[in-house]
Steps between C-alpha positions, in 0.01 A plus 500: 500500500549858375252596230592759243304663223581413139505796260501543125731743313257786575518436875147368511435222743408187318530243775688379810783259568593313817871489572670209675590581864827306480624722212332840540438521875838404646639697802766736372849482655727777383816313589422207277400722206827693539694168496332396174562838336868492607524155336339630179733798484805280561397273209467801271848633567733452201813466706720598201702774668869425454827677585859400420747400771872578484558175314247589231579860410736588220853542638818318595646335807833669436621723780446857362810652670769403743419443864712776652652833409215659294321667791177335394296244685608145420296322231511153354251519215301758305185291541486577872159631619686808630600599149291672236347236266587234759280215604197523731509351852193296603293631206179330382518184293221324308284302736156348542292685760206256487423260780232243568175564687248225589213473252250514791643834613482643146135392463407634837660837421296530184178406686574771756564760228172418329311493831644843586357647179160341568496632857587852385230491223761539225408171327269532197348206319380555142338260254650678201761772461335615179832580325449391140731755338870542551464859622638649820203729510262209561695379802517852643123536464451167682725619788316830521164326530630301800682803638838329488844636423752241609365150425595155393280300261482126553378294202407134483700447177717679253341827387735671250251780427473606864872447564604728211228757566607547862879487461538882449307598812723568804423296812282250312600143441327193348570157648370156413368310800798259496739793532332673795753569775519675836716793384277610211178453699625728775685744274173618337213659693223296345448157344265466204449126441295305246230283656637180347849577633367494856408130471835417340688685778306313767575169333868586470539614864297215646701225336 
């Protein structure tokens, strides 16, 4: 089992924690992680792009001029895609981009993402974030003590003070343990996780 140091908000070591091998020491497979991220991104797509076909644009089906004798190309309607303000051919329509992915694959992808952070020593366990005031400055000071710039905070429960204090800092995000996902874990360089959230994550991914 990998053993990591537990720090306080001042980056002072206050203990150690043993991580579960089946969650934080899983062999990393880039192909599987990529598959999970593609699934996540597909679910986030709005799919609201919409264009009008020749039957939907404003116009008439009346023949604009006679077939022969004008010297112009023949035309049967002013809603033709060839005409200005005509309909669009094969344009996008509202659709659902999401698709299903087995729950086992999704869990395994998250285990691999967390294991990757542990292996690269970008996984920090703290017993207390020490953010008691809703001030961005306090979060910035915490990040500076740990030497971090682009990090995701993982809490064990709702922490409105930390969430609001960190929301104005670029490349910093606060997630509750139930919302931890592959994309956000890998998007940020470091993971700063509360000690109690580690146990909850292990319980969630072991079930």
